C-alpha positions as CSV (number, residue, x, y, z in Angstrom):
1,S,107.3,129.9,48.3
2,I,109.8,129.0,51.1
3,L,107.8,131.1,53.6
4,K,104.6,129.4,52.5
5,D,106.2,126.0,53.0
6,K,107.3,127.0,56.5
7,L,103.8,128.2,57.3
8,N,102.4,124.9,56.1
9,D,104.9,123.0,58.3
10,L,103.9,125.1,61.3
11,N,100.3,124.4,60.6
12,Y,100.9,120.7,60.3
13,L,102.9,120.8,63.5
14,S,100.2,122.8,65.3
15,C,97.5,120.4,64.1
16,F,99.6,117.4,65.2
17,L,100.2,118.9,68.7
18,I,96.6,119.8,69.2
19,S,95.5,116.3,68.1
20,L,98.1,114.7,70.4
21,L,96.8,116.9,73.3
22,F,93.2,115.9,72.5
23,V,94.2,112.2,72.5
24,F,96.0,112.6,75.9
25,I,92.9,114.4,77.4
26,I,90.6,111.6,76.1
27,L,93.0,108.9,77.5
28,E,93.3,110.7,80.8
29,L,89.5,111.2,81.2
30,T,88.9,107.5,80.2
31,F,91.5,106.3,82.7
32,I,90.1,108.4,85.5
33,F,86.5,107.1,84.8
34,F,87.3,103.4,84.6
35,Y,89.8,103.5,87.5
36,F,87.1,105.1,89.7
37,I,84.5,102.6,88.6
38,K,86.8,99.7,89.4
39,N,88.4,101.0,92.6
40,K,85.7,103.4,94.0
41,S,88.4,106.0,94.4
42,F,90.5,108.3,92.2
43,Y,94.1,107.2,91.3
44,K,96.8,108.5,93.6
45,H,100.3,108.4,92.4
46,P,102.5,106.4,94.9
47,P,105.4,108.4,96.3
48,K,108.7,108.0,94.6
49,V,111.5,106.3,96.5
50,N,115.1,107.5,96.3
51,F,117.1,104.5,95.2
52,N,119.6,104.9,98.1
53,K,116.7,105.0,100.5
54,I,115.0,101.8,99.4
55,P,114.4,99.9,102.6
56,Y,114.8,96.4,101.1
57,K,117.9,94.4,100.2
58,G,118.7,91.0,98.7
59,H,120.0,88.1,100.8
60,P,122.0,85.0,99.8
61,Y,119.3,82.6,100.8
62,I,116.0,84.4,100.6
63,P,114.6,86.8,97.9
64,Y,114.7,89.9,100.1
65,L,114.5,91.4,103.6
66,L,114.2,94.8,105.2
67,K,117.4,96.6,106.0
68,E,118.1,97.0,109.7
69,N,117.4,100.4,111.5
70,V,115.9,102.2,108.5
71,D,112.9,104.5,108.2
72,G,109.8,103.2,106.5
73,V,107.3,105.0,104.3
74,P,105.5,108.1,105.6
75,P,101.8,107.8,106.6
76,A,99.4,107.6,103.7
77,A,95.9,106.3,103.0
78,Y,95.6,102.6,102.6
79,T,94.6,101.3,99.1
80,Y,92.8,98.2,100.4
81,P,89.4,97.7,98.8
82,L,87.4,97.6,102.1
83,H,86.8,100.5,104.5
84,K,88.5,103.0,102.2
85,G,89.7,106.2,103.9
86,K,89.3,104.5,107.3
87,Y,92.8,103.4,107.8
88,K,96.3,104.9,107.2
89,F,99.8,103.6,107.1
90,H,101.8,104.1,110.2
91,K,105.3,105.5,109.8
92,V,107.6,102.9,111.1
93,K,111.4,102.2,111.4
94,T,112.9,98.7,111.3
95,N,114.6,97.1,114.3
96,N,118.0,95.4,114.7
97,L,116.8,92.3,112.9
98,G,115.2,94.1,109.9
99,F,111.6,93.4,111.2
100,L,108.9,95.9,112.2
101,N,108.4,95.3,115.9
102,G,106.7,97.3,118.7
103,E,104.5,100.3,118.2
104,N,106.9,102.2,116.0
105,G,108.6,99.2,114.4
106,D,112.0,99.8,115.9
107,R,111.8,97.8,119.1
108,N,114.9,95.6,119.1
109,V,114.8,91.9,119.9
110,S,117.4,90.6,122.4
111,F,119.6,87.6,121.7
112,A,119.7,86.9,125.5
113,K,117.5,84.5,127.4
114,D,115.5,86.2,130.2
115,D,114.2,83.6,132.6
116,N,111.7,86.1,134.0
117,T,110.1,86.7,130.6
118,I,108.2,84.5,128.2
119,K,109.4,85.5,124.7
120,I,106.9,84.9,121.9
121,N,107.9,85.4,118.3
122,C,105.2,85.7,115.6
123,I,106.4,84.4,112.2
124,G,104.5,84.7,108.9
125,S,104.0,87.1,106.0
126,S,102.1,90.4,105.6
127,T,99.1,89.4,107.8
128,T,101.6,89.2,110.7
129,M,103.8,92.1,109.6
130,N,100.9,94.5,108.9
131,Y,100.3,97.7,110.7
132,L,97.2,99.9,110.7
133,L,96.6,103.4,112.0
134,F,93.0,103.9,113.1
135,E,91.8,106.9,115.0
136,D,95.4,107.7,116.0
137,K,95.9,104.3,117.5
138,V,98.5,101.8,116.1
139,Y,97.4,98.2,115.5
140,S,99.1,95.0,114.5
141,Y,98.1,91.6,115.7
142,P,101.4,91.0,117.7
143,L,100.9,94.4,119.4
144,E,97.4,93.4,120.3
145,L,98.5,90.0,121.5
146,E,101.1,91.6,123.9
147,N,98.5,94.0,125.2
148,Q,96.0,91.2,125.9
149,L,98.6,89.0,127.6
150,K,99.4,91.7,130.1
151,I,95.8,91.8,131.3
152,N,95.5,89.8,134.6
153,S,98.5,87.6,133.7
154,K,100.8,85.9,136.2
155,N,103.7,86.1,133.9
156,N,105.8,88.7,132.0
157,Y,105.3,88.3,128.2
158,E,107.2,89.8,125.3
159,V,105.7,89.5,121.9
160,N,107.8,90.1,118.8
161,N,106.7,90.7,115.3
162,C,108.9,88.6,113.0
163,G,106.7,88.7,110.0
164,Q,107.7,89.8,106.5
165,G,105.3,90.7,103.7
166,G,105.4,88.4,100.7
167,Y,107.3,85.6,102.4
168,N,106.2,82.0,101.6
169,S,106.7,79.0,103.9
170,A,110.3,78.4,102.6
171,D,111.3,82.0,103.3
172,I,109.9,81.8,106.8
173,M,111.6,78.5,107.5
174,I,115.0,79.9,106.4
175,R,114.6,83.1,108.3
176,L,113.6,81.1,111.4
177,L,116.7,78.9,111.1
178,L,119.2,81.7,110.4
179,Q,117.9,84.5,112.6
180,V,114.7,84.1,114.6
181,L,115.9,81.1,116.6
182,D,119.0,83.0,117.7
183,T,116.8,85.2,119.8
184,K,115.9,82.2,122.0
185,P,112.1,82.3,121.9
186,D,109.9,80.3,124.3
187,V,107.0,80.3,121.9
188,I,106.7,80.5,118.1
189,I,103.3,81.4,116.6
190,L,103.1,80.4,112.9
191,Y,100.3,82.1,111.0
192,Q,100.8,81.4,107.3
193,G,99.0,80.7,104.0
194,H,98.3,82.4,100.6
195,A,101.8,83.6,99.8
196,D,103.0,80.2,98.5
197,I,100.1,79.9,96.0
198,R,101.5,82.0,93.2
199,S,104.4,79.5,93.1
200,Y,102.0,76.5,93.1
201,L,100.3,78.0,90.1
202,S,103.5,78.8,88.1
203,N,104.5,76.3,85.4
204,D,107.4,73.8,85.9
205,F,107.1,73.7,89.7
206,K,110.2,73.0,91.7
207,S,110.1,72.4,95.5
208,D,112.8,75.0,96.2
209,Y,110.7,77.7,94.4
210,S,113.5,78.5,92.0
211,H,111.1,78.1,89.1
212,S,109.1,81.1,90.2
213,R,111.2,83.6,92.2
214,Y,114.2,85.9,91.7
215,N,116.5,87.5,94.2
216,L,116.0,91.2,94.7
217,S,119.8,91.7,94.2
218,E,119.3,90.8,90.5
219,F,117.3,94.0,90.0
220,Y,119.4,96.7,91.6
221,G,120.4,98.2,88.2
222,K,116.8,98.2,87.0
223,L,115.5,99.7,90.2
224,K,118.1,102.5,90.0
225,F,116.7,103.4,86.6
226,N,113.1,103.0,87.6
227,T,113.4,105.3,90.6
228,S,115.0,108.0,88.5
229,I,111.9,108.4,86.2
230,P,110.2,111.7,87.1
231,K,106.5,112.0,87.9
232,M,104.4,112.8,84.9
233,P,101.6,115.4,84.7
234,L,99.0,112.7,83.6
235,S,97.6,110.0,85.9
236,F,97.4,107.3,83.1
237,L,101.1,107.8,82.3
238,N,102.1,107.5,85.9
239,F,99.9,104.4,86.3
240,L,101.5,102.7,83.2
241,I,105.0,103.7,84.1
242,G,104.5,102.3,87.6
243,H,103.6,98.9,86.1
244,W,106.2,98.8,83.4
245,F,109.0,100.1,85.6
246,P,108.2,99.1,89.2
247,Y,109.6,101.4,91.8
248,N,107.1,101.5,94.7
249,F,107.7,98.4,96.8
250,G,104.3,98.8,98.6
251,I,102.6,97.7,95.4
252,S,105.2,95.9,93.3
253,L,107.8,94.1,95.3
254,V,106.1,90.7,95.1
255,D,105.4,91.2,91.4
256,L,109.1,92.2,90.8
257,I,110.6,89.0,92.3
258,H,108.2,86.5,90.6
259,K,109.3,85.1,87.3
260,K,106.1,83.8,85.8
261,E,102.4,84.7,85.4
262,I,99.8,82.7,87.3
263,N,98.3,79.7,85.5
264,L,94.9,79.0,86.9
265,N,94.9,75.6,85.2
266,A,98.1,74.5,86.9
267,N,97.7,71.6,89.4
268,P,98.7,72.9,92.9
269,Q,99.3,69.5,94.4
270,Q,103.1,69.5,94.2
271,G,103.0,72.9,95.8
272,L,100.8,71.8,98.6
273,E,103.1,68.9,99.3
274,T,106.0,71.3,99.5
275,F,104.0,73.5,101.9
276,K,103.4,70.5,104.1
277,R,107.1,69.6,104.0
278,N,108.1,73.1,105.0
279,L,105.7,73.3,107.9
280,Q,106.7,69.8,109.1
281,L,110.3,71.0,109.1
282,I,109.4,74.1,111.2
283,I,107.5,71.8,113.6
284,D,110.6,69.5,113.9
285,I,112.9,72.4,114.5
286,C,110.7,73.8,117.3
287,N,110.3,70.4,118.9
288,A,114.1,69.8,118.8
289,K,114.7,73.2,120.4
290,K,111.9,72.6,123.0
291,I,110.0,75.7,121.7
292,N,106.3,75.7,122.1
293,L,104.9,76.1,118.6
294,V,101.3,77.4,118.0
295,L,99.8,76.6,114.6
296,S,96.8,78.3,113.2
297,T,94.5,77.9,110.2
298,Y,94.6,80.9,107.8
299,C,91.6,83.3,107.5
300,H,90.2,84.5,104.2
301,I,87.0,86.0,102.8
302,L,85.5,86.4,99.4
303,H,84.1,89.9,99.9
304,K,81.6,91.4,97.5
305,E,84.1,93.0,95.1
306,V,85.9,89.7,94.4
307,K,83.3,87.0,95.0
308,N,82.9,86.3,91.3
309,S,86.6,86.5,90.5
310,L,88.0,83.2,89.1
311,L,91.5,84.1,90.6
312,H,90.2,84.8,94.1
313,K,88.0,81.7,94.0
314,K,91.0,79.6,93.0
315,Y,93.1,81.1,95.8
316,A,90.3,80.4,98.3
317,E,90.0,76.8,97.2
318,I,93.8,76.3,97.7
319,M,93.8,78.1,101.1
320,D,91.2,75.7,102.3
321,K,93.5,72.8,101.3
322,E,96.4,74.5,103.1
323,N,94.2,74.8,106.2
324,Q,93.5,71.1,106.0
325,I,97.2,70.4,105.9
326,I,97.8,72.6,109.0
327,K,95.1,70.8,110.9
328,E,96.5,67.4,110.0
329,L,100.0,68.4,111.0
330,A,98.9,69.8,114.3
331,E,97.0,66.6,115.1
332,K,99.9,64.3,113.9
333,N,102.5,66.2,115.9
334,K,100.3,67.0,118.9
335,S,101.1,70.7,118.4
336,Y,99.2,73.6,119.9
337,F,96.5,74.6,117.4
338,I,93.9,77.3,116.9
339,D,91.3,77.1,114.1
340,N,91.1,80.8,113.5
341,E,89.6,80.3,110.1
342,N,86.4,79.1,111.8
343,L,86.7,81.3,114.9
344,I,86.9,84.6,113.1
345,P,83.6,85.5,111.3
346,K,83.7,85.9,107.5
347,D,82.4,89.4,107.8
348,E,83.9,92.4,106.0
349,E,84.2,94.4,109.3
350,Y,87.1,92.1,110.3
351,F,89.0,92.4,107.0
352,V,90.4,95.1,104.7
353,D,90.7,92.7,101.7
354,T,90.5,88.9,101.2
355,I,93.2,88.1,103.9
356,H,94.4,91.2,105.8
357,F,92.7,92.1,109.0
358,S,91.0,95.3,110.0
359,H,91.8,96.5,113.5
360,K,88.8,94.4,114.8
361,G,90.1,91.3,113.1
362,M,93.5,91.9,114.6
363,Q,91.9,92.1,118.1
364,I,90.1,88.8,117.6
365,I,93.0,86.8,116.4
366,A,95.2,88.3,119.1
367,E,92.6,87.3,121.7
368,N,92.5,83.7,120.3
369,F,96.3,83.4,120.5
370,A,96.3,85.0,124.0
371,N,93.9,82.4,125.3
372,K,96.1,79.6,124.0
373,I,99.3,81.1,125.5
374,K,97.6,81.6,128.8
375,F,96.4,78.0,128.6
376,I,100.0,76.8,128.1
377,Y,101.6,78.9,130.9
378,E,98.9,79.7,133.4
379,K,96.4,76.9,133.6
């Protein structure tokens, strides 16, 4: 009788394990199918990051910044929706200021003033910071700008990438005040939009963004736990764990520091007024320091995969309003201005998603900025 009971228990356990395995297989196949339908590619598990090697850190006055002189992520295929498989990440190392600058990211920025060099610092978020590796050549728009300024120029130009992915206009303003100005630039190029919108569309808006953003320092304990979770043998489990326990900053840093979900019914007007205030302060700072500021409208495209998305339509509508503010401020303050939103074609060959440029897009925006810089200093 005891033996029979044990056999029955073993049978029940075997049936349970077989059923569980069957459910896992069904879930895995379902996940693979729908992920491929949505993304036109199979799911690839992002590389784990050792907690002690996380390249980002908190800061007393901004949510996060890159650590100085640290290695970045290894080269990997981009996950942008357009031109899949065409571009790769470029392995980079940060410089003395915690920015990615120069071909390999680690070109330092001097704090000294060189009268024989026109120093141009590009500030903004990921569309400024972004690097692409295409056919073994490294691209970023500041790199392309420096290359184009060297062609038939009378002057010696130095272009520095002072962009940081995910920064809104307040973050950029604070980093400009506390760090970028110390490098004594002759020119500041501000290319910014999009990154503020999530805060506009978060309930209970506050003009210092405290209603919508955390500081990365608050998550060190959570991150240490998240990065210790091992890779699972099933894709759907890795996908769920990656979203429940963020650990890969390439896909989750901005989500990690935001407090609230997006409310598409929220009125963005207070946010737009704050965006206008922040940009006016940046203009005032540059004017007071006798720095030539170049403003630009922000480029975006509703490509075929998102043209019917309510979220992307809402963002596009608000970015158009941001661009109108930028135009008005440039006219009011008599600032140098380039209408890149209307100069760069809304064609998928110039973008890798709704806002980030392909290498061709980087070349065009760099050319537009180069023409303006040469107009200021050579004509």
